[in-house]
C-alpha positions as CSV (number, residue, x, y, z in Angstrom):
1,M,-42.4,-122.4,14.2
2,Q,-43.7,-119.2,15.6
3,Y,-41.8,-115.9,16.1
4,L,-42.6,-112.7,18.0
5,P,-44.8,-110.6,15.8
6,L,-43.6,-107.1,15.1
7,Q,-45.7,-103.9,14.7
8,L,-44.0,-101.9,11.9
9,D,-44.1,-98.1,11.2
10,T,-44.9,-97.8,7.4
11,S,-43.9,-94.2,7.1
12,G,-40.9,-92.5,5.6
13,I,-38.3,-94.4,3.7
14,Q,-40.0,-97.7,4.2
15,S,-43.2,-96.4,2.7
16,T,-41.4,-94.9,-0.2
17,L,-39.5,-98.0,-1.0
18,N,-42.5,-100.2,-0.7
19,N,-44.6,-97.9,-2.9
20,T,-41.9,-97.7,-5.5
21,V,-41.3,-101.4,-5.8
22,T,-45.0,-102.3,-5.6
23,S,-45.8,-99.7,-8.4
24,F,-43.1,-101.2,-10.6
25,I,-44.4,-104.7,-10.1
26,E,-48.0,-103.6,-10.8
27,Q,-46.8,-102.0,-14.0
28,L,-45.2,-105.2,-15.1
29,T,-48.1,-107.4,-14.1
30,P,-51.2,-105.2,-13.8
31,E,-53.6,-108.2,-13.9
32,L,-52.3,-109.6,-10.6
33,P,-53.2,-108.5,-7.0
34,H,-50.2,-107.2,-5.0
35,T,-49.5,-106.9,-1.3
36,S,-46.6,-105.8,0.8
37,F,-45.3,-109.4,0.9
38,V,-44.5,-109.2,-2.8
39,T,-42.3,-106.1,-2.1
40,D,-40.7,-107.9,0.9
41,L,-40.0,-111.0,-1.2
42,A,-38.4,-108.9,-3.9
43,F,-36.0,-107.2,-1.5
44,I,-35.2,-110.6,0.2
45,M,-34.2,-112.2,-3.1
46,I,-32.3,-109.3,-4.5
47,I,-30.4,-108.2,-1.4
48,G,-30.0,-111.8,-0.3
49,A,-28.4,-112.7,-3.7
50,V,-26.0,-109.8,-3.6
51,V,-24.9,-110.3,0.0
52,T,-24.5,-114.1,-0.3
53,L,-22.5,-113.7,-3.5
54,A,-20.2,-111.4,-1.6
55,F,-19.8,-113.9,1.2
56,F,-19.2,-116.7,-1.3
57,K,-16.4,-114.6,-2.9
58,I,-14.7,-114.2,0.5
59,K,-15.1,-117.9,1.1
60,Q,-17.5,-117.6,4.1
61,P,-20.5,-119.9,4.7
62,L,-23.7,-118.7,2.9
63,I,-25.7,-119.0,6.0
64,I,-23.8,-116.1,7.5
65,G,-24.6,-114.1,4.4
66,Y,-28.3,-114.9,4.8
67,L,-28.2,-113.8,8.4
68,F,-26.3,-110.6,7.6
69,A,-28.7,-109.8,4.7
70,G,-31.6,-110.1,7.1
71,M,-29.9,-107.8,9.6
72,L,-29.5,-105.2,6.9
73,I,-33.1,-105.1,5.8
74,G,-34.8,-106.0,9.0
75,P,-37.1,-103.7,11.0
76,L,-34.7,-103.7,14.0
77,S,-31.6,-102.9,12.0
78,P,-29.5,-100.0,13.6
79,F,-29.2,-98.6,10.1
80,W,-32.9,-97.8,9.9
81,A,-33.0,-96.5,13.5
82,W,-30.2,-94.1,12.6
83,I,-32.0,-92.8,9.5
84,L,-35.4,-92.6,11.2
85,P,-34.7,-92.1,14.9
86,D,-38.4,-91.6,15.7
87,G,-39.3,-95.0,14.3
88,G,-36.6,-97.1,16.0
89,P,-37.3,-99.8,18.6
90,S,-39.6,-98.8,21.4
91,A,-39.1,-99.5,25.0
92,D,-40.4,-103.0,24.7
93,G,-38.1,-103.7,21.7
94,L,-41.0,-104.7,19.4
95,V,-41.5,-101.8,17.1
96,G,-39.1,-100.8,14.4
97,V,-38.6,-99.5,10.8
98,G,-37.0,-101.4,8.0
99,I,-37.5,-102.5,4.4
100,L,-39.4,-105.6,5.4
101,S,-43.0,-105.0,6.4
102,D,-44.7,-108.4,6.6
103,I,-42.7,-110.4,9.1
104,T,-45.7,-112.7,9.9
105,A,-45.9,-113.9,6.4
106,L,-42.1,-114.3,6.2
107,N,-42.2,-116.5,9.3
108,L,-44.7,-118.8,7.7
109,F,-42.4,-119.3,4.7
110,A,-39.5,-119.7,7.2
111,E,-41.3,-122.6,8.8
112,I,-41.7,-124.2,5.3
113,G,-37.9,-123.8,4.9
114,V,-37.2,-125.8,8.0
115,I,-39.7,-128.5,7.1
116,L,-38.2,-128.9,3.6
117,L,-34.6,-128.8,4.9
118,L,-35.2,-131.6,7.3
119,F,-37.1,-133.6,4.7
120,V,-34.4,-133.5,2.1
121,I,-31.8,-134.3,4.8
122,G,-33.9,-137.3,5.9
123,I,-33.7,-138.7,2.4
124,E,-29.9,-139.0,3.0
125,F,-30.5,-141.3,5.9
126,P,-32.3,-144.6,5.3
127,Y,-33.4,-146.6,8.3
128,S,-30.3,-148.8,8.4
129,K,-28.0,-145.8,9.0
130,I,-30.2,-144.4,11.8
131,K,-30.5,-147.7,13.5
132,S,-26.8,-147.9,13.8
133,I,-26.5,-144.8,15.9
134,G,-29.9,-144.8,17.8
135,R,-28.6,-145.7,21.2
136,V,-25.5,-143.5,21.0
137,A,-27.6,-140.5,19.8
138,V,-30.1,-140.8,22.7
139,G,-27.3,-141.1,25.3
140,V,-25.0,-138.4,24.0
141,G,-27.9,-136.0,23.3
142,T,-29.4,-136.4,26.8
143,I,-26.0,-136.0,28.5
144,G,-25.0,-133.0,26.5
145,L,-28.3,-131.2,26.8
146,F,-29.0,-131.6,30.5
147,S,-25.5,-131.0,31.7
148,T,-25.3,-127.8,29.7
149,L,-28.7,-126.8,31.1
150,G,-27.6,-127.2,34.7
151,V,-24.4,-125.2,34.3
152,I,-26.0,-122.4,32.4
153,F,-28.8,-122.1,35.0
154,Y,-26.2,-121.8,37.7
155,T,-24.2,-119.2,35.7
156,A,-27.3,-117.1,34.9
157,S,-28.2,-117.1,38.6
158,V,-24.7,-115.9,39.5
159,L,-25.1,-113.1,36.9
160,G,-28.2,-111.9,38.9
161,M,-31.1,-113.3,36.9
162,Q,-34.3,-114.3,38.7
163,F,-35.2,-118.0,38.9
164,M,-37.6,-118.1,36.0
165,D,-35.3,-116.0,33.8
166,A,-32.4,-118.3,34.5
167,L,-34.4,-121.4,34.0
168,F,-35.8,-120.3,30.6
169,I,-32.5,-119.0,29.3
170,A,-30.8,-122.2,30.4
171,A,-33.3,-124.3,28.6
172,A,-33.0,-122.2,25.5
173,L,-29.2,-122.3,25.4
174,S,-29.0,-126.0,26.0
175,I,-30.5,-126.9,22.5
176,S,-28.4,-126.7,19.4
177,S,-29.9,-125.3,16.2
178,T,-30.9,-128.2,13.8
179,A,-31.5,-125.8,10.9
180,I,-28.1,-124.0,11.1
181,I,-26.0,-127.2,11.7
182,V,-27.7,-129.2,8.9
183,K,-27.3,-126.3,6.5
184,L,-23.5,-126.0,7.3
185,L,-23.0,-129.7,7.0
186,E,-24.7,-129.6,3.6
187,E,-22.7,-126.6,2.4
188,T,-19.4,-128.2,3.5
189,G,-20.2,-131.5,1.9
190,R,-20.1,-133.4,5.1
191,I,-23.7,-134.5,5.3
192,K,-23.1,-138.1,4.3
193,K,-20.1,-138.7,6.6
194,E,-20.5,-141.1,9.5
195,S,-20.0,-138.4,12.1
196,S,-22.8,-136.4,10.5
197,I,-25.2,-139.3,10.9
198,L,-24.5,-139.2,14.6
199,I,-24.8,-135.4,14.8
200,L,-28.2,-135.5,13.1
201,G,-29.3,-138.3,15.4
202,I,-28.3,-136.1,18.4
203,L,-30.2,-133.1,17.0
204,I,-33.4,-135.1,16.6
205,V,-33.1,-136.3,20.2
206,E,-32.6,-132.7,21.3
207,D,-35.7,-131.6,19.3
208,I,-37.8,-134.2,21.1
209,I,-36.4,-133.1,24.5
210,A,-37.0,-129.5,23.5
211,V,-40.7,-130.2,23.1
212,I,-40.8,-131.8,26.5
213,L,-38.9,-128.8,28.0
214,I,-41.5,-126.4,26.5
215,S,-44.3,-128.3,28.1
216,S,-42.5,-128.6,31.4
217,L,-41.6,-124.9,31.5
218,Q,-45.1,-123.8,30.8
219,S,-46.3,-126.0,33.6
220,I,-43.7,-124.6,36.0
221,A,-44.6,-121.0,35.0
222,L,-48.3,-121.6,35.5
223,V,-48.5,-123.8,38.6
224,G,-44.9,-123.9,39.9
225,T,-44.4,-127.6,39.4
226,V,-43.5,-130.0,36.5
227,S,-46.3,-132.0,35.1
228,I,-45.0,-135.5,35.0
229,E,-48.0,-136.7,33.1
230,S,-47.3,-134.2,30.2
231,V,-43.6,-135.2,30.1
232,I,-44.5,-138.9,29.9
233,A,-47.1,-138.2,27.3
234,V,-44.6,-136.5,24.9
235,V,-42.1,-139.3,25.3
236,V,-44.6,-142.0,24.6
237,V,-46.0,-140.1,21.6
238,A,-42.5,-139.6,20.2
239,I,-41.6,-143.3,20.7
240,I,-44.9,-144.5,19.1
241,L,-44.4,-142.1,16.1
242,I,-40.7,-143.2,15.5
243,V,-41.3,-146.9,16.0
244,G,-44.4,-146.8,13.9
245,T,-42.5,-145.1,11.1
246,F,-39.6,-147.6,11.2
247,T,-41.9,-150.6,11.3
248,I,-45.2,-150.0,9.5
249,G,-44.2,-146.9,7.6
250,T,-41.1,-148.4,5.9
251,R,-43.3,-151.3,4.6
252,V,-46.2,-149.3,3.3
253,I,-44.9,-145.8,2.1
254,P,-41.8,-146.7,0.0
255,P,-43.7,-149.1,-2.3
256,L,-46.4,-146.5,-2.9
257,I,-43.8,-143.9,-3.8
258,D,-42.2,-146.4,-6.3
259,R,-45.6,-146.9,-7.9
260,V,-46.0,-143.2,-8.4
261,A,-42.5,-143.0,-9.8
262,A,-43.3,-145.8,-12.2
263,A,-45.6,-143.4,-14.0
264,E,-42.4,-141.5,-15.0
265,H,-44.1,-138.1,-14.5
266,R,-41.8,-135.9,-12.4
267,E,-44.5,-133.4,-11.4
268,I,-46.7,-136.1,-9.9
269,L,-43.7,-137.6,-8.0
270,L,-42.8,-134.2,-6.7
271,L,-46.3,-133.4,-5.5
272,S,-46.5,-136.9,-3.9
273,V,-43.3,-136.7,-1.9
274,L,-44.1,-133.1,-0.8
275,G,-47.5,-134.2,0.2
276,L,-45.9,-136.9,2.4
277,C,-43.4,-134.3,3.8
278,F,-46.0,-131.8,4.9
279,G,-48.6,-134.4,5.8
280,Y,-46.1,-136.1,8.2
281,A,-45.0,-132.7,9.6
282,L,-48.6,-131.8,10.2
283,F,-49.3,-135.1,11.9
284,A,-46.3,-134.7,14.2
285,N,-47.5,-131.2,15.1
286,I,-51.0,-132.4,15.8
287,V,-49.7,-135.1,18.3
288,G,-47.6,-132.4,20.0
289,L,-44.1,-132.9,18.5
290,S,-41.9,-130.7,16.3
291,V,-42.7,-130.3,12.6
292,A,-39.0,-130.9,12.0
293,I,-39.2,-134.4,13.5
294,G,-42.2,-135.2,11.2
295,A,-40.4,-133.8,8.1
296,F,-37.3,-135.8,8.9
297,L,-39.1,-139.0,9.3
298,A,-41.0,-138.4,6.0
299,G,-37.6,-138.1,4.4
300,V,-36.4,-141.4,5.9
301,L,-39.5,-143.1,4.4
302,V,-38.6,-141.7,1.0
303,A,-35.0,-142.8,1.5
304,E,-36.3,-146.4,1.7
305,S,-37.8,-146.2,-1.8
306,K,-36.0,-146.8,-5.1
307,S,-36.9,-143.3,-6.2
308,S,-35.1,-141.5,-3.4
309,E,-32.4,-139.8,-5.5
310,V,-35.0,-138.5,-8.0
311,A,-37.2,-137.2,-5.2
312,K,-34.3,-135.4,-3.6
313,I,-33.2,-133.7,-6.9
314,L,-36.8,-132.5,-7.5
315,S,-37.2,-131.2,-3.9
316,S,-33.9,-129.5,-3.4
317,P,-34.5,-126.3,-5.5
318,I,-37.7,-125.6,-3.6
319,K,-35.9,-126.3,-0.3
320,D,-33.0,-124.0,-1.1
321,M,-35.4,-121.1,-1.8
322,F,-37.4,-121.4,1.5
323,V,-34.3,-122.1,3.6
324,A,-32.8,-118.8,2.3
325,I,-36.0,-117.0,3.3
326,F,-35.8,-118.7,6.8
327,F,-32.3,-117.5,7.6
328,I,-32.8,-114.0,6.2
329,S,-36.0,-113.6,8.3
330,V,-34.2,-114.9,11.4
331,G,-31.5,-112.3,10.8
332,A,-34.3,-109.6,10.3
333,L,-35.7,-110.4,13.7
334,M,-32.4,-109.9,15.6
335,D,-32.3,-106.6,17.4
336,V,-28.6,-106.0,17.2
337,S,-29.0,-102.4,18.3
338,Q,-29.5,-103.7,21.9
339,I,-26.1,-105.4,21.9
340,E,-24.4,-102.8,24.1
341,N,-27.0,-103.3,26.9
342,Y,-26.4,-107.0,27.2
343,I,-22.9,-107.5,25.8
344,F,-21.3,-108.7,29.0
345,V,-24.1,-111.1,29.9
346,A,-24.1,-112.4,26.3
347,I,-20.4,-113.0,26.2
348,V,-20.4,-114.9,29.5
349,L,-23.4,-117.1,28.5
350,I,-21.9,-117.8,25.0
351,A,-18.6,-118.8,26.5
352,V,-20.2,-121.1,29.1
353,T,-22.6,-122.5,26.5
354,I,-19.9,-123.4,24.0
355,G,-17.6,-124.8,26.6
356,M,-20.2,-127.0,28.2
357,K,-21.8,-128.1,25.0
358,F,-18.4,-129.1,23.6
359,G,-17.2,-130.8,26.8
360,S,-20.4,-132.7,27.6
361,N,-20.8,-133.9,24.0
362,L,-17.2,-135.0,23.8
363,I,-17.5,-136.9,27.2
364,G,-20.8,-138.4,26.1
365,N,-19.3,-139.7,22.9
366,L,-16.4,-141.2,24.7
367,I,-18.7,-142.8,27.3
368,F,-20.4,-144.6,24.4
369,R,-17.0,-145.7,23.0
370,Q,-16.9,-143.6,19.9
371,R,-13.6,-142.8,18.2
372,L,-11.9,-139.7,19.5
373,S,-11.8,-138.1,16.0
374,K,-15.6,-138.7,15.5
375,S,-16.3,-137.5,19.1
376,L,-14.3,-134.2,18.4
377,R,-16.1,-133.6,15.1
378,S,-19.5,-134.1,16.8
379,A,-18.6,-131.9,19.7
380,S,-17.2,-129.1,17.7
381,T,-20.2,-129.0,15.4
382,L,-22.8,-129.1,18.2
383,A,-21.0,-126.6,20.5
384,A,-22.1,-123.2,19.3
385,P,-25.3,-122.6,17.3
386,R,-28.5,-121.7,18.9
387,G,-31.6,-120.8,16.9
388,E,-35.1,-121.9,16.3
389,F,-36.0,-123.7,19.5
390,S,-34.0,-121.3,21.6
391,I,-36.1,-118.4,20.3
392,I,-39.3,-120.4,20.7
393,I,-38.6,-121.2,24.3
394,V,-37.9,-117.6,25.3
395,K,-40.9,-116.4,23.3
396,V,-43.1,-118.8,25.3
397,G,-41.9,-117.4,28.5
398,V,-42.3,-113.7,27.4
399,D,-45.8,-114.4,26.1
400,M,-46.8,-115.9,29.4
401,G,-45.3,-113.0,31.3
402,A,-43.2,-115.6,33.2
403,V,-39.8,-114.0,32.2
404,S,-38.3,-110.5,31.7
405,S,-38.8,-109.1,28.2
406,F,-35.1,-108.4,27.8
407,L,-34.5,-112.1,27.3
408,F,-35.8,-111.9,23.7
409,P,-33.2,-109.5,22.4
410,L,-30.6,-111.3,24.5
411,I,-31.4,-114.7,22.9
412,G,-31.6,-113.1,19.5
413,M,-28.1,-111.6,20.0
414,I,-26.7,-114.9,21.2
415,S,-28.3,-116.8,18.3
416,I,-26.7,-114.6,15.7
417,I,-23.3,-114.6,17.3
418,T,-23.2,-118.3,17.8
419,A,-24.3,-118.9,14.2
420,I,-21.3,-116.8,13.0
421,I,-18.9,-118.7,15.4
422,T,-20.0,-122.2,14.3
423,P,-18.2,-122.4,10.9
424,F,-15.0,-121.3,12.5
425,L,-15.3,-123.9,15.2
426,M,-15.8,-126.5,12.5
427,K,-12.8,-125.3,10.6
428,A,-10.7,-125.4,13.7
429,G,-11.7,-129.0,14.2
430,D,-10.8,-129.8,10.6
431,K,-7.2,-128.7,11.4
432,I,-6.9,-131.0,14.4
433,I,-9.0,-134.1,13.6
434,P,-7.1,-135.4,10.5
435,A,-4.0,-135.9,12.6
436,I,-6.0,-137.7,15.2
437,E,-7.6,-139.9,12.5
438,K,-4.1,-140.9,11.2
439,K,-3.0,-142.0,14.7
440,E,-6.3,-144.0,15.1
441,D,-5.8,-145.8,11.8
442,V,-2.2,-146.8,12.7
């Protein structure tokens, strides 16, 4: 997962803070080399711990605390622009001042966080569970994504956006954030529920479609037409990888994992399952798919082994650390100082996005004859959050010069607002759905 690189001014307060912390660390461990990343990581962990503890005390999801912590210490934070007005965001919105100074390195660790998150979640879903929701997930995911894309494209055009701007923002806002939703399901203890299995299936389908969309949008931006060959190629590769995993992979990999576990050495087992995780993620990336898909499939293979629970326990602490870094760095990249320039457009697009995503997923579930309570839970969870793929899609357009540069702060603003809205939508659903479940059980 790639993010927009930022050029940072290292003068003033930022330089003082960095030098102070780095000097302190060097005094503690003079034999080790130190870089700005050590300083950044120290601030992320310290401030992240304080802020998330505060959010835990007020009974709010930790993910919001992570994002808020990133906004406080990020280079585009209004706080730093206020203290150091000459170092604030430039006209192109890419230069800023903050505590963090090595965003590129943080993004690499953020990608690790997404891979580990999807891997550990994959361990919760053996092949038998996924098989039970495969057809429904494909149908609901496709209906929800493309109906949302069409309506948002029309809305963006009405708001005065040019064709390419409207097309890219519509594609970006039609895809729910896998990382945010999975983290919230995990925090709320819903990850093993039947409705969560369907939600995860839909998210995987959306990730595959997102890869196809990126390829198609690049083709449109370059030559003005969609490359049917590239779309077919991505679909075929995805099918081959998934079918191969569920046929050959489930017969070969789980027995090997059990043999490693038989040695009763936890370090060897941990290295083995992490090797499988990152190896599968790398393979998926090489063949043109998302690393998240590869990591999830690796988790499914581990789930088929007898050692799946041990592997999950060993991997979870590492996953928690990198997931925290992921969400804090996402918050750090959000240029909330630009909110007043795009607030009206953002509010309209957020309202349409949530309404369409909720409605289309609800209708899709009902078309495939899912229970109303399960359909409502799925729709309310998938309705709001936009994140990693949304940012990537807009970044691709900006990098190619195909879309206006203002789309990046706009999608950043929408991502952080929808991430904050999501837990409240889920809680609202929790107040309505139990009553519906009682009626369905009568």
